[in-house]
All heavy atoms as an XYZ file, in Angstrom:
749
protein
N      98.626    112.411    124.494
C      99.732    111.723    125.146
C     100.863    112.711    125.396
O     101.177    113.535    124.546
C     100.220    110.579    124.283
N     101.451    112.592    126.566
C     102.582    113.449    126.907
C     103.864    112.858    126.350
O     103.985    111.665    126.143
C     102.704    113.585    128.428
C     101.548    114.364    129.022
O     100.958    115.177    128.292
O     101.235    114.145    130.203
N     104.834    113.701    126.107
C     106.126    113.245    125.614
C     106.586    114.062    124.437
O     105.940    115.030    124.021
N     107.707    113.642    123.896
C     108.323    114.348    122.781
C     108.435    113.409    121.593
O     108.501    112.200    121.731
C     109.706    114.859    123.168
C     109.674    115.807    124.341
C     110.080    115.402    125.599
C     109.234    117.110    124.170
C     110.048    116.275    126.673
C     109.192    117.985    125.234
C     109.595    117.564    126.484
O     109.545    118.426    127.530
N     108.484    113.995    120.418
C     108.538    113.215    119.188
C     109.681    113.739    118.329
O     109.612    114.849    117.790
C     107.197    113.344    118.458
C     107.054    112.480    117.242
C     107.166    111.097    117.318
C     106.792    113.049    116.008
C     107.018    110.307    116.196
C     106.637    112.265    114.877
C     106.749    110.892    114.986
O     106.611    110.118    113.878
N     110.756    112.958    118.241
C     111.921    113.340    117.455
C     112.114    112.320    116.343
O     112.011    111.112    116.578
C     113.156    113.385    118.339
C     114.400    113.799    117.622
C     115.606    113.892    118.555
O     115.512    113.634    119.742
N     116.733    114.258    118.000
N     112.392    112.779    115.133
C     112.579    111.851    114.025
C     113.434    112.474    112.930
O     113.605    113.684    112.862
C     111.241    111.390    113.453
C     110.347    112.506    112.966
C     110.282    112.821    111.615
C     109.567    113.242    113.847
C     109.478    113.843    111.164
C     108.751    114.265    113.396
C     108.711    114.551    112.062
O     107.909    115.572    111.607
N     113.954    111.597    112.062
C     114.770    112.010    110.930
C     114.158    111.400    109.671
O     113.678    110.265    109.700
C     116.200    111.500    111.086
C     117.097    111.869    109.927
S     118.702    111.049    109.963
C     118.247    109.368    109.653
N     114.162    112.141    108.585
C     113.679    111.609    107.315
C     114.749    111.769    106.241
O     115.536    112.720    106.271
C     112.390    112.323    106.837
O     112.658    113.704    106.655
C     111.262    112.134    107.824
N     114.763    110.829    105.316
C     115.611    110.884    104.124
C     114.675    110.826    102.929
O     113.858    109.917    102.833
C     116.572    109.693    104.067
C     117.561    109.730    105.192
O     118.310    110.675    105.329
N     117.562    108.698    106.022
N     114.792    111.782    102.036
C     113.915    111.836    100.871
C     114.733    112.013     99.599
O     115.742    112.711     99.597
C     112.952    113.020    100.972
C     112.030    112.993    102.154
C     111.195    114.251    102.217
O     110.277    114.393    101.376
O     111.489    115.093    103.068
N     114.251    111.394     98.544
C     114.814    111.571     97.214
C     113.696    112.149     96.347
O     112.680    111.491     96.144
C     115.296    110.246     96.645
S     116.527    109.430     97.677
N     113.880    113.359     95.880
C     112.837    114.063     95.139
C     113.310    114.265     93.701
O     114.416    114.759     93.474
C     112.526    115.425     95.796
C     111.423    116.148     95.053
C     112.167    115.240     97.265
N     112.454    113.876     92.742
C     112.788    114.065     91.327
C     111.514    114.001     90.506
O     110.493    113.472     90.948
C     113.790    113.013     90.846
C     113.280    111.595     90.936
C     112.756    110.952     89.823
C     113.323    110.889     92.133
C     112.288    109.652     89.904
C     112.866    109.593     92.217
C     112.342    108.975     91.103
O     111.869    107.690     91.186
N     111.583    114.542     89.294
C     110.406    114.520     88.426
C     110.735    114.117     86.997
O     109.831    114.015     86.175
C     109.717    115.893     88.437
O     110.589    116.880     87.942
N     112.006    113.911     86.678
C     112.375    113.530     85.319
C     112.856    112.086     85.283
O     113.403    111.574     86.259
C     113.498    114.437     84.765
O     114.633    114.321     85.620
C     113.043    115.883     84.706
N     112.674    111.431     84.158
C     113.045    110.020     84.048
C     114.555    109.811     83.972
O     115.038    108.706     84.206
C     112.371    109.381     82.835
O     112.774    110.050     81.650
N     115.314    110.851     83.666
C     116.775    110.713     83.636
C     117.423    111.121     84.960
O     118.648    111.100     85.089
C     117.375    111.514     82.483
C     117.230    113.021     82.655
O     116.534    113.465     83.601
O     117.796    113.745     81.829
N     116.596    111.491     85.953
C     117.043    111.829     87.316
C     117.952    113.062     87.363
O     118.649    113.276     88.341
C     117.746    110.648     87.991
C     117.002    109.356     87.862
C     117.593    108.258     87.254
C     115.713    109.217     88.331
C     116.912    107.060     87.122
C     115.024    108.026     88.202
C     115.622    106.944     87.594
O     114.947    105.769     87.469
N     117.950    113.871     86.334
C     118.834    115.037     86.307
C     118.457    116.093     87.341
O     119.293    116.911     87.715
C     118.834    115.661     84.911
O     117.520    116.082     84.565
N     117.214    116.066     87.802
C     116.770    117.047     88.794
C     116.687    116.462     90.202
O     116.115    117.066     91.100
C     115.421    117.636     88.393
C     114.302    116.606     88.406
O     114.597    115.385     88.365
O     113.127    117.002     88.460
N     117.278    115.285     90.419
C     117.162    114.591     91.700
C     117.834    115.370     92.821
O     118.935    115.892     92.663
C     117.759    113.189     91.614
C     117.544    112.380     92.880
S     117.918    110.651     92.647
C     116.445    110.129     91.788
N     117.144    115.437     93.955
C     117.635    116.127     95.142
C     117.497    115.180     96.332
O     116.460    114.520     96.495
C     116.827    117.418     95.414
C     117.299    118.091     96.683
C     116.914    118.362     94.231
N     118.533    115.100     97.131
C     118.503    114.320     98.373
C     118.285    115.284     99.530
O     118.981    116.292     99.656
C     119.815    113.555     98.554
C     119.966    112.939     99.929
C     119.207    111.848    100.288
C     120.867    113.452    100.843
C     119.329    111.279    101.551
C     121.006    112.894    102.103
C     120.231    111.803    102.452
O     120.353    111.250    103.701
N     117.302    114.977    100.387
C     116.990    115.784    101.556
C     117.105    114.929    102.810
O     116.575    113.818    102.845
C     115.564    116.345    101.475
C     115.232    117.190    100.258
C     113.735    117.467    100.195
C     116.010    118.481    100.283
N     117.786    115.434    103.819
C     117.924    114.770    105.113
C     117.467    115.773    106.169
O     118.090    116.818    106.332
C     119.379    114.347    105.324
C     119.636    113.807    106.705
O     120.396    114.403    107.461
N     119.044    112.691    107.041
N     116.353    115.476    106.835
C     115.750    116.426    107.770
C     115.657    115.847    109.173
O     115.339    114.670    109.345
C     114.328    116.793    107.318
O     114.329    117.288    106.010
N     115.923    116.684    110.157
C     115.772    116.333    111.567
C     114.643    117.178    112.137
O     114.666    118.414    112.011
C     117.054    116.606    112.345
C     118.170    115.662    112.006
C     119.007    115.909    110.916
C     118.404    114.522    112.768
C     120.036    115.043    110.600
C     119.438    113.647    112.458
C     120.240    113.919    111.379
O     121.263    113.059    111.061
N     113.667    116.527    112.754
C     112.493    117.219    113.270
C     112.277    116.905    114.741
O     112.669    115.843    115.234
C     111.242    116.791    112.499
O     111.399    117.051    111.126
N     111.626    117.833    115.421
C     111.257    117.660    116.822
C     109.847    118.190    116.998
O     109.563    119.344    116.649
C     112.237    118.411    117.728
C     111.959    118.249    119.192
C     112.281    117.068    119.835
C     111.356    119.262    119.912
C     112.024    116.900    121.183
C     111.094    119.108    121.256
C     111.420    117.921    121.895
N     108.958    117.341    117.484
C     107.548    117.706    117.670
C     106.943    118.323    116.409
O     106.323    119.384    116.439
C     107.372    118.624    118.872
C     107.471    117.874    120.184
O     107.511    116.648    120.213
N     107.510    118.605    121.269
N     107.155    117.655    115.281
C     106.593    118.012    113.977
C     107.150    119.299    113.368
O     106.620    119.812    112.394
C     105.066    118.087    114.035
C     104.418    116.787    114.435
C     102.918    116.913    114.439
C     102.272    115.613    114.882
N     100.817    115.707    114.901
N     108.229    119.833    113.930
C     108.872    121.029    113.385
C     110.248    120.643    112.865
O     111.061    120.077    113.600
C     109.009    122.125    114.471
C     109.788    123.318    113.929
C     107.647    122.552    114.973
N     110.513    120.922    111.594
C     111.821    120.626    111.019
C     112.818    121.649    111.563
O     112.644    122.850    111.384
C     111.792    120.675    109.471
C     113.171    120.419    108.914
C     110.794    119.677    108.924
N     113.852    121.135    112.258
C     114.872    122.009    112.845
C     116.019    122.294    111.887
O     116.500    123.407    111.788
C     115.457    121.380    114.116
C     114.476    121.392    115.265
O     113.818    122.419    115.476
O     114.366    120.365    115.965
N     116.476    121.237    111.198
C     117.650    121.363    110.336
C     117.478    120.425    109.148
O     116.887    119.354    109.278
C     118.953    121.069    111.124
C     119.000    119.654    111.632
C     120.186    121.406    110.312
N     117.969    120.860    107.986
C     117.801    120.050    106.780
C     119.031    120.154    105.883
O     119.558    121.246    105.659
C     116.570    120.513    106.001
C     116.279    119.665    104.773
C     115.021    120.126    104.076
O     114.981    121.217    103.513
N     113.994    119.298    104.129
N     119.460    118.987    105.372
C     120.499    118.944    104.347
C     119.806    118.854    103.000
O     118.872    118.072    102.817
C     121.413    117.723    104.524
C     122.430    117.605    103.432
C     123.612    118.312    103.501
C     122.180    116.829    102.314
C     124.554    118.241    102.472
C     123.108    116.745    101.287
C     124.299    117.448    101.376
N     120.266    119.640    102.044
C     119.751    119.620    100.687
C     120.953    119.432     99.771
O     121.888    120.233     99.799
C     119.035    120.946    100.397
C     118.466    121.030     99.012
O     119.074    120.605     98.040
N     117.278    121.603     98.907
N     120.944    118.375     98.961
C     122.111    118.089     98.116
C     122.365    119.180     97.092
O     123.500    119.349     96.639
C     121.945    116.735     97.422
O     120.827    116.744     96.550
N     121.368    119.943     96.723
C     121.566    121.052     95.796
C     122.329    122.185     96.474
O     123.216    122.796     95.875
C     120.211    121.565     95.274
O     119.515    120.478     94.670
C     120.392    122.675     94.272
N     121.994    122.457     97.722
C     122.679    123.494     98.491
C     124.058    122.999     98.919
O     125.024    123.754     98.958
C     121.831    123.903     99.720
C     122.553    124.904    100.592
C     120.483    124.446     99.275
N     124.152    121.711     99.288
C     125.430    121.109     99.656
C     125.822    121.268    101.109
O     126.966    121.023    101.480
N     124.878    121.688    101.938
C     125.157    121.835    103.362
C     123.851    121.789    104.135
O     122.764    121.806    103.560
C     125.885    123.145    103.646
C     125.055    124.386    103.366
C     125.826    125.645    103.692
C     124.942    126.877    103.493
N     125.616    128.093    103.913
N     123.987    121.737    105.468
C     122.822    121.781    106.341
C     122.397    123.228    106.556
O     123.231    124.121    106.662
C     123.120    121.140    107.695
C     123.056    119.635    107.658
C     124.170    118.879    107.347
C     121.866    118.971    107.924
C     124.112    117.499    107.299
C     121.795    117.590    107.876
C     122.911    116.867    107.568
O     122.851    115.490    107.521
N     121.093    123.431    106.634
C     120.528    124.753    106.883
C     119.620    124.640    108.106
O     118.752    123.763    108.162
C     119.724    125.258    105.667
C     119.046    126.574    105.972
C     120.619    125.367    104.449
N     119.835    125.517    109.074
C     118.997    125.541    110.264
C     117.722    126.311    110.009
O     117.759    127.408    109.445
N     116.606    125.738    110.417
C     115.312    126.371    110.197
C     114.688    126.893    111.491
O     113.653    127.559    111.447
C     114.364    125.376    109.513
C     114.909    124.786    108.209
C     114.019    123.670    107.715
C     115.059    125.860    107.160
N     115.301    126.562    112.616
C     114.893    127.079    113.924
C     116.158    127.539    114.636
O     117.276    127.292    114.166
C     114.207    125.994    114.774
O     115.154    124.960    115.064
C     112.983    125.415    114.079
N     115.988    128.162    115.791
C     117.160    128.608    116.555
C     118.056    127.421    116.913
O     119.277    127.479    116.761
C     116.698    129.334    117.820
C     117.827    129.914    118.632
C     117.342    130.674    119.859
O     116.146    131.004    119.928
O     118.183    130.928    120.735
N     117.442    126.333    117.376
C     118.208    125.124    117.687
C     118.816    124.528    116.419
O     119.951    124.063    116.408
C     117.316    124.098    118.386
C     117.994    122.795    118.662
C     118.995    122.704    119.613
C     117.633    121.646    117.968
C     119.637    121.501    119.878
C     118.259    120.440    118.221
C     119.269    120.368    119.176
N     118.058    124.555    115.311
C     118.527    124.010    114.049
C     119.740    124.729    113.497
O     120.605    124.116    112.866
N     119.831    126.027    113.728
C     120.998    126.797    113.274
C     122.252    126.270    113.975
O     123.299    126.092    113.345
C     120.803    128.309    113.544
C     122.086    129.082    113.332
C     119.692    128.856    112.648
N     122.148    125.971    115.268
C     123.291    125.424    116.015
C     123.652    124.037    115.499
O     124.835    123.707    115.362
C     122.968    125.375    117.502
C     122.814    126.732    118.125
C     122.387    126.639    119.570
C     122.135    128.036    120.125
N     121.599    127.992    121.484
N     122.636    123.236    115.210
C     122.882    121.897    114.669
C     123.552    121.983    113.298
O     124.473    121.228    113.001
C     121.564    121.113    114.561
C     120.980    120.723    115.885
C     121.858    119.724    116.608
O     122.633    120.093    117.480
N     121.755    118.484    116.245
N     123.084    122.895    112.459
C     123.656    123.062    111.121
C     125.127    123.452    111.216
O     125.964    122.918    110.478
C     122.876    124.113    110.337
N     125.452    124.355    112.121
C     126.853    124.755    112.306
C     127.706    123.550    112.694
O     128.806    123.369    112.180
C     126.962    125.844    113.370
C     126.412    127.185    112.937
C     126.339    128.195    114.069
O     126.732    127.869    115.226
O     125.864    129.319    113.813
N     127.181    122.727    113.580
C     127.898    121.529    114.025
C     128.101    120.549    112.863
O     129.211    120.075    112.617
C     127.124    120.863    115.169
C     127.686    119.533    115.592
C     128.803    119.470    116.426
C     127.109    118.345    115.164
C     129.333    118.249    116.812
C     127.624    117.123    115.552
C     128.737    117.082    116.374
O     129.252    115.875    116.744
N     127.024    120.239    112.133
C     127.113    119.295    111.015
C     128.039    119.815    109.913
O     128.809    119.054    109.323
C     125.739    119.022    110.409
C     124.835    118.164    111.240
C     123.500    118.491    111.385
C     125.292    117.019    111.868
C     122.641    117.702    112.128
C     124.449    116.222    112.625
C     123.115    116.569    112.752
N     127.953    121.097    109.606
C     128.718    121.673    108.498
C     130.216    121.762    108.780
O     131.008    121.932    107.845
C     128.163    123.045    108.119
C     126.792    122.947    107.472
O     126.443    121.943    106.870
N     126.004    123.999    107.619
N     130.622    121.636    110.027
C     132.051    121.635    110.360
C     132.733    120.328    109.971
O     133.941    120.295    109.766
C     132.246    121.863    111.862
C     131.974    123.278    112.298
C     132.182    123.429    113.791
C     131.807    124.821    114.245
N     131.903    124.967    115.705
N     131.962    119.267    109.853
C     132.507    117.938    109.559
C     132.479    117.702    108.044
O     131.474    117.268    107.479
C     131.689    116.870    110.287
C     132.282    115.475    110.182
O     133.128    115.231    109.297
O     131.888    114.621    111.006
N     133.587    118.015    107.372
C     133.645    117.929    105.908
C     133.453    116.509    105.386
O     132.834    116.315    104.340
C     134.965    118.520    105.391
C     135.056    120.020    105.574
C     133.932    120.754    104.864
O     133.664    120.527    103.693
N     133.253    121.644    105.581
N     133.960    115.515    106.111
C     133.788    114.125    105.689
C     132.306    113.745    105.707
O     131.806    113.077    104.795
C     134.593    113.190    106.574
N     131.601    114.181    106.734
C     130.167    113.899    106.847
C     129.392    114.604    105.731
O     128.497    114.013    105.119
C     129.662    114.325    108.224
C     128.216    114.007    108.470
C     127.775    112.689    108.544
C     127.283    115.016    108.632
C     126.445    112.391    108.773
C     125.946    114.737    108.864
C     125.534    113.424    108.936
O     124.213    113.132    109.162
N     129.758    115.846    105.440
C     129.095    116.578    104.355
C     129.315    115.884    103.009
O     128.392    115.791    102.199
C     129.600    118.014    104.269
C     129.003    119.025    105.228
C     129.584    120.411    104.965
C     127.494    119.064    105.138
N     130.519    115.410    102.768
C     130.803    114.706    101.507
C     129.959    113.445    101.393
O     129.473    113.110    100.304
C     132.296    114.372    101.402
C     133.174    115.579    101.199
C     132.799    116.377     99.965
O     132.470    115.839     98.917
N     132.830    117.702    100.082
N     129.796    112.747    102.507
C     128.953    111.542    102.522
C     127.506    111.906    102.186
O     126.862    111.223    101.387
C     129.026    110.889    103.895
C     128.201    109.642    104.027
C     128.236    109.104    105.449
O     128.316    109.866    106.410
N     128.168    107.797    105.579
N     126.998    112.985    102.780
C     125.629    113.417    102.512
C     125.461    113.828    101.042
O     124.460    113.487    100.415
C     125.239    114.581    103.430
C     125.186    114.223    104.905
C     124.161    113.158    105.191
O     122.982    113.309    104.898
N     124.609    112.061    105.762
N     126.440    114.522    100.502
C     126.384    114.931     99.097
C     126.367    113.719     98.166
O     125.702    113.735     97.132
C     127.572    115.824     98.750
C     127.523    117.186     99.392
C     128.797    117.970     99.093
C     128.859    119.275     99.859
N     130.126    119.987     99.629
N     127.094    112.684     98.531
C     127.189    111.486     97.693
C     125.895    110.676     97.687
O     125.656    109.906     96.756
C     128.348    110.614     98.159
N     125.049    110.844     98.692
C     123.823    110.049     98.783
C     122.889    110.253     97.601
O     122.109    109.368     97.285
C     123.075    110.339    100.081
C     123.602    109.585    101.279
C     123.476    110.108    102.556
C     124.233    108.351    101.153
C     123.951    109.436    103.661
C     124.721    107.683    102.245
C     124.573    108.218    103.496
O     125.051    107.542    104.581
N     122.948    111.385     96.935
C     122.083    111.591     95.768
C     122.412    110.549     94.703
O     121.522    110.076     93.993
C     122.164    113.040     95.227
C     123.448    113.295     94.488
C     120.972    113.360     94.352
N     123.676    110.128     94.605
C     124.065    109.091     93.647
C     124.011    107.695     94.251
O     123.468    106.775     93.648
C     125.481    109.358     93.127
C     125.539    110.605     92.269
O     124.637    110.800     91.436
O     126.489    111.395     92.437
N     124.592    107.533     95.441
C     124.716    106.194     96.021
C     123.408    105.652     96.577
O     123.184    104.450     96.549
C     125.769    106.176     97.139
O     125.366    107.077     98.178
C     127.132    106.569     96.614
N     122.550    106.508     97.061
C     121.286    106.075     97.661
C     120.097    106.357     96.748
O     119.335    105.460     96.398
C     121.097    106.756     99.023
C     119.797    106.464     99.695
C     119.553    105.224    100.250
C     118.807    107.432     99.770
C     118.337    104.947    100.865
C     117.601    107.173    100.384
C     117.367    105.926    100.934
N     119.955    107.591     96.331
C     118.765    107.998     95.581
C     118.699    107.399     94.175
O     117.734    106.724     93.829
C     118.691    109.515     95.487
S     118.338    110.331     97.056
N     119.701    107.679     93.362
C     119.631    107.239     91.963
C     119.576    105.726     91.831
O     118.799    105.201     91.041
C     120.804    107.798     91.165
C     120.598    109.231     90.780
C     121.578    109.715     89.720
N     121.294    111.085     89.381
C     121.855    112.142     89.957
N     122.761    111.982     90.897
N     121.524    113.365     89.595
N     120.389    105.027     92.616
C     120.398    103.564     92.511
C     119.052    102.964     92.893
O     118.543    102.070     92.214
C     121.525    102.966     93.355
O     121.364    103.331     94.712
N     118.445    103.455     93.958
C     117.135    102.945     94.370
C     116.033    103.384     93.421
O     115.117    102.614     93.127
C     116.811    103.377     95.804
C     117.570    102.567     96.806
O     117.557    101.343     96.780
N     118.272    103.245     97.701
N     116.105    104.603     92.925
C     115.093    105.088     91.984
C     115.115    104.253     90.703
O     114.059    103.917     90.161
C     115.322    106.556     91.662
N     116.294    103.898     90.228
C     116.394    103.080     89.014
C     115.743    101.718     89.224
O     115.016    101.230     88.362
C     117.854    102.924     88.603
C     118.451    104.198     88.067
C     119.963    104.131     87.903
O     120.615    103.240     88.424
N     120.517    105.095     87.186
N     115.982    101.111     90.362
C     115.396     99.801     90.665
C     113.876     99.912     90.774
O     113.133     99.143     90.167
C     115.979     99.223     91.954
C     117.447     98.881     91.766
C     115.200     98.000     92.423
C     118.216     98.611     93.047
N     113.413    100.879     91.549
C     111.972    101.028     91.762
C     111.253    101.468     90.498
O     110.178    100.941     90.178
C     111.712    102.029     92.888
C     112.200    101.573     94.261
C     112.119    102.716     95.267
C     111.438    100.372     94.754
N     111.824    102.415     89.767
C     111.173    102.872     88.538
C     111.102    101.770     87.487
O     110.104    101.648     86.780
C     111.905    104.081     87.956
C     111.665    105.356     88.743
O     110.849    105.325     89.690
O     112.283    106.377     88.408
N     112.139    100.966     87.377
C     112.121     99.899     86.370
C     111.046     98.876     86.702
O     110.398     98.338     85.799
C     113.490     99.235     86.256
O     113.787     98.514     87.436
N     110.816     98.618     87.976
C     109.766     97.649     88.324
C     108.383     98.220     88.026
O     107.475     97.480     87.666
C     109.882     97.241     89.798
O     109.594     98.324     90.647
N     108.214     99.512     88.121
C     106.929    100.140     87.806
C     106.737    100.202     86.296
O     105.676     99.874     85.782
C     106.845    101.556     88.422
C     105.617    102.296     87.917
C     106.828    101.466     89.933
N     107.775    100.631     85.573
C     107.667    100.754     84.114
C     107.428     99.403     83.449
O     106.736     99.309     82.461
C     108.920    101.398     83.535
C     108.917    102.884     83.697
C     110.043    103.524     82.908
N     110.572    104.607     83.708
C     111.756    104.644     84.257
N     112.614    103.679     84.049
N     112.152    105.653     85.004
N     108.010     98.337     84.014
C     107.810     97.006     83.442
C     106.376     96.531     83.578
O     105.936     95.673     82.832
C     108.742     95.993     84.128
C     110.202     96.238     83.797
O     110.489     97.011     82.854
O     111.063     95.674     84.506
N     105.623     97.102     84.503
C     104.247     96.684     84.748
C     103.242     97.435     83.894
O     102.102     97.040     83.797
C     103.878     96.905     86.230
C     104.803     96.223     87.209
C     104.527     94.749     87.285
C     105.308     94.117     88.413
N     106.340     93.223     88.006
N     103.656     98.556     83.280
C     102.699     99.359     82.506
C     102.650     98.946     81.060
O     103.468     98.281     80.521
C     103.038    100.844     82.582
O     104.355    101.050     82.096
C     102.876    101.359     83.988
């Protein structure tokens, strides 16, 4: 099929039960290639392609937006992980 495929993903990655190693990732991709990614550990967007570098520069200029992205590790990831993990642990 002809056309383009653009998408964004939000991921919460962790391996400990106390969530101390939790990382929030926000990635923008085009045709299965990740162009730019926010990593809560790094605290900013990083461009992975030539276009992604330009996008990262644009995103990183907006301090309010960066603060919102940094906060997602607590407001989005940890809160949802606690709910989902408790439902799994209660079943075992």
